[in-house]
N, C-alpha and C positions, 0 to 999 in steps of 0.2 A: 580557429573554430573549436568550441568546447566539445569534448567527447560526450555523447549521449549514452546513458546507461539503460540496459535491458534487465528487468527484474522479474524473476519468477515467483509467483505467490502460491502459498499453500494455505488454503482455508481448512482448518482442522476442527473436527467434531468427534468426540469420543475416541481420540487417538488416531483417526483416519482422515485423509485428505478428501474433501468433498467439494462439489461445485454446483451452483444453482444458476438460475436466471432471475435477475432483479431480486436477489436475496431469498428466493423460494425455489420449489421444484428441485430439491437437493438430491444429487446422486453421488455414489462413491467413486473416488478416483485413485485410491491406492494408499500405500504406506508412506508417511511423510519423510522418513529417513531415506528410503529408496528413491523417492521422487526427487528429493532435494539433491541427492548425489548425482542423479542422472542429469538434472537441469544444469548443475554446476559443471559437470564434464562436458556438456554440450555448449557451454559458453555463456551462461547467465552471469551477469556481473555481480548480482546479489540475489539472496533468497530472503523472502519475507514469510514468516509463519504466523498466521493469525488464528488464535484459539477463539472461534467465532461464537461460542456459547458461554464462555467463562463469565462474562459480565452479566448476561441474562440469568445465568444459574447462580450468580453470587459466589463464585469460587475463584481460586487462584489459577493461574496458567498451569497446564499440565507439564511440570518440570521434567518428568521422565521423558516425555516426547521431545522436549527441547534438547535434553542431553543426548538422546539417541541421534537426533538430527544433526546437532553440532559436531558430533564425532565424525560425520561423513563429509564435512565441508571444508573447503579451502578458500572460500569467497566470503565477503561480509554477510552477516546473518542477523536479521532483525526479527524481533518477536513481539507480538501484541496480543491483547486479550487478558482481562483479569488483573491488570497492573494498576493498583489503587494507591500505592505508597512507594516511597523511596526504597523501603525494605523489599517490597515485591520486585522492584526493578533490580535491586542488588542480587536477589536470588536468581533472577533470569540471566543476569550477566555471569554469575557464578556457574550457571548451567551451560554456558558456552556462547551466549548471544553477544553480538557486538553493538547492537542498538536495541532500544525498546520503542514500541509504538503505543501511544496512549490516545484514547478516544473518549468514551463516556465518562471515565473518572476525571479526566482533565476538564471537561465541561462542568461537572459537578463541583470541582475544586480546582480552578485554574492555577493556583499556587503549586500544584503538583508539577507543572512544567518547570517552574522556577527551581523547585527543590531538587528534582532529578538532574536538571542542567547544572546546578551548582555542584552537585555531588560527583557527576560522571562526565560533564562536559556537554556542550550544545550538540556536538557531532553525534552523541549517543541518543538524542531525543528526537523522535519522529512523532509529529501530531497527525493522527489519521482523522480525516473528515469524510463522513458518509453524507453525500449531498444529493438533494432532489430539487429539481426546478419547481417553482411555484407558478403554474400556468395562469393563475388568477391575478398575479401581481403585475403592476405596470411594466416592470422589467424582469421577466422570468429568470434571466441569468444573474443579474446583480442582486436580485432578491431571492436567489436560491436558498433553501433552508437546510440546516444541519440536522441530521438524525442520529439517535443514539440507541443503545441496547440492540446492536445488530440490525439497525434500520427499522426497529419496531416503534420508535417514539420520536416525535419532533422535539428538538432541544430549545425551540423558540429563539434561535440565533440565525443570522444571515451568514452564509459561508464566507464571503469576503471579509466581513468585519471580524469573524472568529479567527481566520487565518492571520490577519494583521495582529490581533492580540497574542496569538500563539507565538509569532515571531518576536514580538516585544518582550514576551516572558522568557525567551531563551530557547525556543525550538530550533533545531538544526535543519529540519526538513518538514515539508507538508506532504502527506500521502492523501491525495484527493480522489475519492471514488465516486463516480456518477452512478447512483442507484438506478436511474432511468435506463442506463446503457449496460449495466452490469450483466455479463454472461450472454449478451445478445449477439456478440461478434459483428455488430453493425457499425462499429467505429466509436472512438472516444468522443466525449463531449468537449470539443475543441474550444467552443465559446466560453464555457464555464472555466476550463483549465486556463485559458488566456486571461480571464478576469482575475483569477487568483494569482497567476504568475506575474501579472503587471502590478499587483498590489503589494507584493512582498519581495524582499531581496534575498531570500533563502531558496534553495532548490525545491521545485514542485515535482512530485511524482504523479503522473496521470494513471488512473486505474478505471477499468470498467468499459468494456466494449471492444477489446482487441480482437480482430479477426483476420486481417490481411496486412501485408507490408505497407500498403498505402495508408492504412489507419495510423501506423507508427510515424511515417513521414509527415502525415498531416498534423498529428498532435505535437510533433517536434517543431514544425513550422508555424502553423496557425495557432496552435495551443501554447507555444512557447514553453513546453515542458522540458525539464532537465533530464527526466528519466520517464520510462513507461513500463508499466507492470502488466503482466498477463498471467492467466492461469489455465483456462480450459484449452487454449490452442496448443499449449505445451503438454499438458497432462494427457490429452487424448490424441496426440500425434498429428495434429493439423500442421504444426511446424516445430522446429527445434530452435533454440536460441542461436545456434551456429548458422543454420540456413537463413534465419531472419536477419542476422547481422550481415551476412554476405550480401543479401539483397539490398539491405539498407546502405551498405558501403557503395554498391553499384549505383544507388540512387543519389549519392553525394552526401549522405549523412555520416558524420564522424562518429565511429563506434570502435571499441576495442575488439579486434577480431581474435578469436581463440586460436591457440597454437595448433 
C-alpha cells in the first residue's frame, strides 16, 4: 500500500498567512515561517506556500518570505505564485524551495512546464489547478472548468484535459483545488479528484474542503488522491498533522507517522 502524504498549505498575502472560504472572506492566520515550522514539527509531510496575489498583482513571488520560511523547514517545501519563467523558478529554488507550483502562467504559456521540467526535473514541477464545477454542463464533473488569477477568471479549459496536457509536458504532480469546497470544511470534491486521478499517471494532491478525518479517508479512497492538503484545520487548531495521521493510521490509511 502506497503511503499517503499530508500537506500543510500556507496561502500568503502581503507576507502573512491568510485563509478564506471559496477564495473570499479572507482572514489573517499568522506568520508563514512560524506556521510552517509548527506544521512540520507536528508531522506534515510537506509544506506548500502560495503567494496568492502575486499573479493578480503582476509581481514576482516574495522571495524574502520564501527564504525565511525555508530556513525553518526540514521537510519538502513547494512554492507557488508569480512564477512566470524558468528564471523565476530558479530564484525560488535558490531561496530554499524544493518544488515550484505553476498555475496561471502555465495556462498562458504551457511550454513553461516543459522548460522548468527540463531545467530542474519533473519532480520539481507542480501544476496547480483551481477548479470549479460547471452546473450547467451535461457532466458537471468531467466538464469542470479551470480558473486563473487566484480564481478570478475562467481559463476556458476543462480540468481533466488540462491535467493530461500538464502531465504530457512534464509536470511531476497535480495540485487540484476545488474552488466550490475551498475553506468550507465540508469535505473534498472526491468525484472531481477521482476524475483527474484516473486520467493521469502522476500524483494528484487533493485540496479544498478538509474538515474531518473522514474527509481525508474519503478522498484517499473514493478520490484516489495520492496526497491531501489542508490549511484552516491546521492553522486554527482544529487538528494537527500528528493527530490527523494517528487517526488515519487507525482507520487503515498508510501514512508516515511522526517520531
